[in-house]
Structures are given as C-alpha cells and as structure tokens.
KOLGU-4560 file (N, C-alpha, C; in nm, 3 decimals, padded with zeros to 5 digits):
<recs>
<n_xx: -01.071 n_yy: 03.917 n_zz: 02.092 ca_xx: -01.109 ca_yy: 03.873 ca_zz: 01.959 c_xx: -00.986 c_yy: 03.861 c_zz: 01.868 mol: A seq: 1 type: MET>
<n_xx: -00.893 n_yy: 03.954 n_zz: 01.880 ca_xx: -00.771 ca_yy: 03.947 ca_zz: 01.798 c_xx: -00.694 c_yy: 03.819 c_zz: 01.825 mol: A seq: 2 type: LYS>
<n_xx: -00.685 n_yy: 03.782 n_zz: 01.953 ca_xx: -00.612 ca_yy: 03.662 ca_zz: 01.990 c_xx: -00.679 c_yy: 03.538 c_zz: 01.932 mol: A seq: 3 type: LYS>
<n_xx: -00.812 n_yy: 03.535 n_zz: 01.937 ca_xx: -00.885 ca_yy: 03.419 ca_zz: 01.883 c_xx: -00.861 c_yy: 03.404 c_zz: 01.733 mol: A seq: 4 type: GLU>
<n_xx: -00.864 n_yy: 03.516 n_zz: 01.662 ca_xx: -00.840 ca_yy: 03.512 ca_zz: 01.518 c_xx: -00.697 c_yy: 03.467 c_zz: 01.491 mol: A seq: 5 type: VAL>
<n_xx: -00.604 n_yy: 03.518 n_zz: 01.568 ca_xx: -00.463 ca_yy: 03.480 ca_zz: 01.553 c_xx: -00.444 c_yy: 03.331 c_zz: 01.581 mol: A seq: 6 type: SER>
<n_xx: -00.506 n_yy: 03.282 n_zz: 01.687 ca_xx: -00.496 ca_yy: 03.139 ca_zz: 01.721 c_xx: -00.553 c_yy: 03.051 c_zz: 01.610 mol: A seq: 7 type: ASP>
<n_xx: -00.666 n_yy: 03.091 n_zz: 01.556 ca_xx: -00.728 ca_yy: 03.014 ca_zz: 01.448 c_xx: -00.642 c_yy: 03.016 c_zz: 01.322 mol: A seq: 8 type: LEU>
<n_xx: -00.580 n_yy: 03.129 n_zz: 01.294 ca_xx: -00.493 ca_yy: 03.141 ca_zz: 01.179 c_xx: -00.375 c_yy: 03.045 c_zz: 01.192 mol: A seq: 9 type: TYR>
<n_xx: -00.310 n_yy: 03.044 n_zz: 01.307 ca_xx: -00.196 ca_yy: 02.955 ca_zz: 01.326 c_xx: -00.237 c_yy: 02.808 c_zz: 01.328 mol: A seq: 10 type: TYR>
<n_xx: -00.356 n_yy: 02.781 n_zz: 01.378 ca_xx: -00.406 ca_yy: 02.644 ca_zz: 01.374 c_xx: -00.429 c_yy: 02.600 c_zz: 01.230 mol: A seq: 11 type: GLN>
<n_xx: -00.480 n_yy: 02.689 n_zz: 01.147 ca_xx: -00.501 ca_yy: 02.659 ca_zz: 01.006 c_xx: -00.368 c_yy: 02.632 c_zz: 00.935 mol: A seq: 12 type: LEU>
<n_xx: -00.268 n_yy: 02.712 n_zz: 00.964 ca_xx: -00.135 ca_yy: 02.692 ca_zz: 00.905 c_xx: -00.080 c_yy: 02.556 c_zz: 00.948 mol: A seq: 13 type: ILE>
<n_xx: -00.094 n_yy: 02.523 n_zz: 01.075 ca_xx: -00.047 ca_yy: 02.395 ca_zz: 01.126 c_xx: -00.117 c_yy: 02.278 c_zz: 01.056 mol: A seq: 14 type: TYR>
<n_xx: -00.249 n_yy: 02.287 n_zz: 01.043 ca_xx: -00.324 ca_yy: 02.178 ca_zz: 00.980 c_xx: -00.289 c_yy: 02.165 c_zz: 00.832 mol: A seq: 15 type: LEU>
<n_xx: -00.268 n_yy: 02.277 n_zz: 00.766 ca_xx: -00.226 ca_yy: 02.271 ca_zz: 00.625 c_xx: -00.092 c_yy: 02.203 c_zz: 00.610 mol: A seq: 16 type: ASP>
<n_xx: 00.002 n_yy: 02.234 n_zz: 00.699 ca_xx: 00.134 ca_yy: 02.171 ca_zz: 00.691 c_xx: 00.125 c_yy: 02.021 c_zz: 00.724 mol: A seq: 17 type: SER>
<n_xx: 00.041 n_yy: 01.985 n_zz: 00.821 ca_xx: 00.021 ca_yy: 01.844 ca_zz: 00.854 c_xx: -00.038 c_yy: 01.769 c_zz: 00.735 mol: A seq: 18 type: GLN>
<n_xx: -00.134 n_yy: 01.832 n_zz: 00.668 ca_xx: -00.196 ca_yy: 01.769 ca_zz: 00.552 c_xx: -00.092 c_yy: 01.746 c_zz: 00.442 mol: A seq: 19 type: GLU>
<n_xx: -00.008 n_yy: 01.845 n_zz: 00.418 ca_xx: 00.096 ca_yy: 01.831 ca_zz: 00.315 c_xx: 00.192 c_yy: 01.718 c_zz: 00.349 mol: A seq: 20 type: ALA>
<n_xx: 00.231 n_yy: 01.709 n_zz: 00.475 ca_xx: 00.321 ca_yy: 01.601 ca_zz: 00.517 c_xx: 00.256 c_yy: 01.464 c_zz: 00.503 mol: A seq: 21 type: LEU>
<n_xx: 00.130 n_yy: 01.454 n_zz: 00.541 ca_xx: 00.061 ca_yy: 01.326 ca_zz: 00.529 c_xx: 00.040 c_yy: 01.285 c_zz: 00.383 mol: A seq: 22 type: LEU>
<n_xx: 00.016 n_yy: 01.382 n_zz: 00.297 ca_xx: 00.002 ca_yy: 01.350 ca_zz: 00.154 c_xx: 00.134 c_yy: 01.301 c_zz: 00.097 mol: A seq: 23 type: LYS>
<n_xx: 00.244 n_yy: 01.363 n_zz: 00.138 ca_xx: 00.376 ca_yy: 01.318 ca_zz: 00.092 c_xx: 00.404 c_yy: 01.176 c_zz: 00.143 mol: A seq: 24 type: GLU>
<n_xx: 00.374 n_yy: 01.151 n_zz: 00.269 ca_xx: 00.393 ca_yy: 01.017 ca_zz: 00.324 c_xx: 00.304 c_yy: 00.916 c_zz: 00.253 mol: A seq: 25 type: ALA>
<n_xx: 00.182 n_yy: 00.955 n_zz: 00.219 ca_xx: 00.092 ca_yy: 00.866 ca_zz: 00.146 c_xx: 00.150 c_yy: 00.830 c_zz: 00.010 mol: A seq: 26 type: ASP>
<n_xx: 00.209 n_yy: 00.927 n_zz: -00.056 ca_xx: 00.272 ca_yy: 00.900 ca_zz: -00.185 c_xx: 00.385 c_yy: 00.799 c_zz: -00.171 mol: A seq: 27 type: SER>
<n_xx: 00.465 n_yy: 00.816 n_zz: -00.067 ca_xx: 00.576 ca_yy: 00.724 ca_zz: -00.043 c_xx: 00.526 c_yy: 00.583 c_zz: -00.011 mol: A seq: 28 type: LEU>
<n_xx: 00.422 n_yy: 00.574 n_zz: 00.070 ca_xx: 00.367 ca_yy: 00.442 ca_zz: 00.103 c_xx: 00.299 c_yy: 00.378 c_zz: -00.018 mol: A seq: 29 type: PHE>
<n_xx: 00.243 n_yy: 00.458 n_zz: -00.105 ca_xx: 00.185 ca_yy: 00.404 ca_zz: -00.228 c_xx: 00.293 c_yy: 00.335 c_zz: -00.311 mol: A seq: 30 type: THR>
<n_xx: 00.408 n_yy: 00.400 n_zz: -00.321 ca_xx: 00.521 ca_yy: 00.340 ca_zz: -00.392 c_xx: 00.568 c_yy: 00.213 c_zz: -00.321 mol: A seq: 31 type: ILE>
<n_xx: 00.576 n_yy: 00.220 n_zz: -00.188 ca_xx: 00.619 ca_yy: 00.103 ca_zz: -00.111 c_xx: 00.522 c_yy: -00.014 c_zz: -00.130 mol: A seq: 32 type: ALA>
<n_xx: 00.393 n_yy: 00.014 n_zz: -00.132 ca_xx: 00.292 ca_yy: -00.091 ca_zz: -00.153 c_xx: 00.311 c_yy: -00.154 c_zz: -00.291 mol: A seq: 33 type: VAL>
<n_xx: 00.331 n_yy: -00.070 n_zz: -00.392 ca_xx: 00.349 ca_yy: -00.122 ca_zz: -00.528 c_xx: 00.472 c_yy: -00.211 c_zz: -00.536 mol: A seq: 34 type: GLN>
<n_xx: 00.582 n_yy: -00.167 n_zz: -00.477 ca_xx: 00.705 ca_yy: -00.246 ca_zz: -00.481 c_xx: 00.691 c_yy: -00.376 c_zz: -00.401 mol: A seq: 35 type: LYS>
<n_xx: 00.625 n_yy: -00.368 n_zz: -00.287 ca_xx: 00.604 ca_yy: -00.489 ca_zz: -00.206 c_xx: 00.516 c_yy: -00.589 c_zz: -00.280 mol: A seq: 36 type: ALA>
<n_xx: 00.415 n_yy: -00.539 n_zz: -00.350 ca_xx: 00.328 ca_yy: -00.629 ca_zz: -00.428 c_xx: 00.407 c_yy: -00.695 c_zz: -00.540 mol: A seq: 37 type: LYS>
<n_xx: 00.492 n_yy: -00.619 n_zz: -00.606 ca_xx: 00.575 ca_yy: -00.678 ca_zz: -00.712 c_xx: 00.666 c_yy: -00.788 c_zz: -00.656 mol: A seq: 38 type: LEU>
<n_xx: 00.725 n_yy: -00.762 n_zz: -00.538 ca_xx: 00.811 ca_yy: -00.863 ca_zz: -00.475 c_xx: 00.730 c_yy: -00.988 c_zz: -00.439 mol: A seq: 39 type: ARG>
<n_xx: 00.609 n_yy: -00.966 n_zz: -00.388 ca_xx: 00.522 ca_yy: -01.077 ca_zz: -00.352 c_xx: 00.485 c_yy: -01.158 c_zz: -00.477 mol: A seq: 40 type: PHE>
<n_xx: 00.446 n_yy: -01.086 n_zz: -00.583 ca_xx: 00.408 ca_yy: -01.155 ca_zz: -00.708 c_xx: 00.525 c_yy: -01.233 c_zz: -00.767 mol: A seq: 41 type: ASP>
<n_xx: 00.647 n_yy: -01.183 n_zz: -00.745 ca_xx: 00.766 ca_yy: -01.252 ca_zz: -00.797 c_xx: 00.810 c_yy: -01.366 c_zz: -00.705 mol: A seq: 42 type: ALA>
<n_xx: 00.744 n_yy: -01.381 n_zz: -00.591 ca_xx: 00.777 ca_yy: -01.488 ca_zz: -00.497 c_xx: 00.896 c_yy: -01.459 c_zz: -00.408 mol: A seq: 43 type: GLY>
<n_xx: 00.936 n_yy: -01.332 n_zz: -00.400 ca_xx: 01.052 ca_yy: -01.295 ca_zz: -00.318 c_xx: 01.018 c_yy: -01.280 c_zz: -00.170 mol: A seq: 44 type: GLU>
<n_xx: 00.891 n_yy: -01.250 n_zz: -00.140 ca_xx: 00.851 ca_yy: -01.233 ca_zz: 00.000 c_xx: 00.722 c_yy: -01.310 c_zz: 00.025 mol: A seq: 45 type: THR>
<n_xx: 00.686 n_yy: -01.318 n_zz: 00.153 ca_xx: 00.566 ca_yy: -01.392 ca_zz: 00.191 c_xx: 00.440 c_yy: -01.306 c_zz: 00.194 mol: A seq: 46 type: ASP>
<n_xx: 00.452 n_yy: -01.178 n_zz: 00.163 ca_xx: 00.335 ca_yy: -01.091 ca_zz: 00.161 c_xx: 00.319 c_yy: -01.006 c_zz: 00.283 mol: A seq: 47 type: GLY>
<n_xx: 00.398 n_yy: -01.031 n_zz: 00.387 ca_xx: 00.383 ca_yy: -00.951 ca_zz: 00.509 c_xx: 00.426 c_yy: -00.806 c_zz: 00.486 mol: A seq: 48 type: SER>
<n_xx: 00.526 n_yy: -00.785 n_zz: 00.402 ca_xx: 00.568 ca_yy: -00.647 ca_zz: 00.373 c_xx: 00.457 c_yy: -00.571 c_zz: 00.300 mol: A seq: 49 type: HIS>
<n_xx: 00.392 n_yy: -00.643 n_zz: 00.211 ca_xx: 00.283 ca_yy: -00.584 ca_zz: 00.135 c_xx: 00.169 c_yy: -00.545 c_zz: 00.228 mol: A seq: 50 type: TRP>
<n_xx: 00.128 n_yy: -00.636 n_zz: 00.315 ca_xx: 00.017 ca_yy: -00.606 ca_zz: 00.405 c_xx: 00.053 c_yy: -00.499 c_zz: 00.507 mol: A seq: 51 type: SER>
<n_xx: 00.178 n_yy: -00.498 n_zz: 00.553 ca_xx: 00.222 ca_yy: -00.393 ca_zz: 00.645 c_xx: 00.216 c_yy: -00.256 c_zz: 00.580 mol: A seq: 52 type: ASP>
<n_xx: 00.262 n_yy: -00.247 n_zz: 00.456 ca_xx: 00.261 ca_yy: -00.120 ca_zz: 00.384 c_xx: 00.117 c_yy: -00.074 c_zz: 00.359 mol: A seq: 53 type: ALA>
<n_xx: 00.031 n_yy: -00.168 n_zz: 00.325 ca_xx: -00.112 ca_yy: -00.135 ca_zz: 00.305 c_xx: -00.174 c_yy: -00.085 c_zz: 00.435 mol: A seq: 54 type: GLU>
<n_xx: -00.142 n_yy: -00.149 n_zz: 00.544 ca_xx: -00.195 ca_yy: -00.108 ca_zz: 00.675 c_xx: -00.150 c_yy: 00.033 c_zz: 00.710 mol: A seq: 55 type: LEU>
<n_xx: -00.022 n_yy: 00.060 n_zz: 00.692 ca_xx: 00.030 ca_yy: 00.193 ca_zz: 00.724 c_xx: -00.030 c_yy: 00.299 c_zz: 00.632 mol: A seq: 56 type: GLN>
<n_xx: -00.049 n_yy: 00.264 n_zz: 00.508 ca_xx: -00.112 ca_yy: 00.358 ca_zz: 00.414 c_xx: -00.257 c_yy: 00.385 c_zz: 00.456 mol: A seq: 57 type: ARG>
<n_xx: -00.325 n_yy: 00.284 n_zz: 00.503 ca_xx: -00.462 ca_yy: 00.301 ca_zz: 00.553 c_xx: -00.468 c_yy: 00.391 c_zz: 00.675 mol: A seq: 58 type: GLY>
<n_xx: -00.369 n_yy: 00.377 n_zz: 00.762 ca_xx: -00.364 ca_yy: 00.463 ca_zz: 00.880 c_xx: -00.342 c_yy: 00.609 c_zz: 00.840 mol: A seq: 59 type: GLN>
<n_xx: -00.257 n_yy: 00.630 n_zz: 00.740 ca_xx: -00.236 ca_yy: 00.766 ca_zz: 00.691 c_xx: -00.364 c_yy: 00.824 c_zz: 00.633 mol: A seq: 60 type: LEU>
<n_xx: -00.438 n_yy: 00.742 n_zz: 00.561 ca_xx: -00.564 ca_yy: 00.787 ca_zz: 00.503 c_xx: -00.661 c_yy: 00.830 c_zz: 00.612 mol: A seq: 61 type: ALA>
<n_xx: -00.664 n_yy: 00.757 n_zz: 00.721 ca_xx: -00.749 ca_yy: 00.794 ca_zz: 00.835 c_xx: -00.706 c_yy: 00.927 c_zz: 00.896 mol: A seq: 62 type: LEU>
<n_xx: -00.575 n_yy: 00.947 n_zz: 00.909 ca_xx: -00.524 ca_yy: 01.073 ca_zz: 00.963 c_xx: -00.558 c_yy: 01.189 c_zz: 00.871 mol: A seq: 63 type: GLN>
<n_xx: -00.546 n_yy: 01.168 n_zz: 00.741 ca_xx: -00.583 ca_yy: 01.273 ca_zz: 00.645 c_xx: -00.732 c_yy: 01.307 c_zz: 00.655 mol: A seq: 64 type: LEU>
<n_xx: -00.814 n_yy: 01.206 n_zz: 00.665 ca_xx: -00.958 ca_yy: 01.229 ca_zz: 00.677 c_xx: -00.989 c_yy: 01.304 c_zz: 00.806 mol: A seq: 65 type: ALA>
<n_xx: -00.917 n_yy: 01.272 n_zz: 00.912 ca_xx: -00.938 ca_yy: 01.339 ca_zz: 01.040 c_xx: -00.902 c_yy: 01.487 c_zz: 01.031 mol: A seq: 66 type: ASP>
<n_xx: -00.795 n_yy: 01.519 n_zz: 00.961 ca_xx: -00.755 ca_yy: 01.658 ca_zz: 00.947 c_xx: -00.859 c_yy: 01.738 c_zz: 00.866 mol: A seq: 67 type: ILE>
<n_xx: -00.915 n_yy: 01.674 n_zz: 00.765 ca_xx: -01.011 ca_yy: 01.743 ca_zz: 00.679 c_xx: -01.144 c_yy: 01.768 c_zz: 00.749 mol: A seq: 68 type: LYS>
<n_xx: -01.171 n_yy: 01.691 n_zz: 00.853 ca_xx: -01.298 ca_yy: 01.709 ca_zz: 00.926 c_xx: -01.272 c_yy: 01.800 c_zz: 01.037 mol: A seq: 69 type: ASN>
</recs>
C-alpha cells in the first residue's frame, strides 16, 4: 500500500509539471498566433504561419485536456 501511495504521489507531481509546461507553451503559441495574424493582415505572409500556429495551439489544448481527465 505504501508503494501504491508513493507511485500515485509521483504521478501527480509529474502530471502537475506537464500541465505547467503545456500552459507555458500555450501562452507562447497564443503570442505566435497573434503575431502571425498581424503579419497576415499586413500582407506579409500567405497565412500558412497563422494556420500552423493555430493548429499547434489546438494540439496543445488537446494535450492539456487529456492531462486533466
């Protein structure tokens, strides 16, 4: 029983750290999406950077949801 509690504790610590990392990455991708949209609106790019950043941000959101479940 002690080992099971210990294993669960370390799993919780791991998941908390993963969640923190994913939230930080989400913040960075949010900034990247905003900047890519500004470049697209200014006519500097064709929009592929914007859609790529949105896609990656969506993947992070899925990973965050998976950790919370």
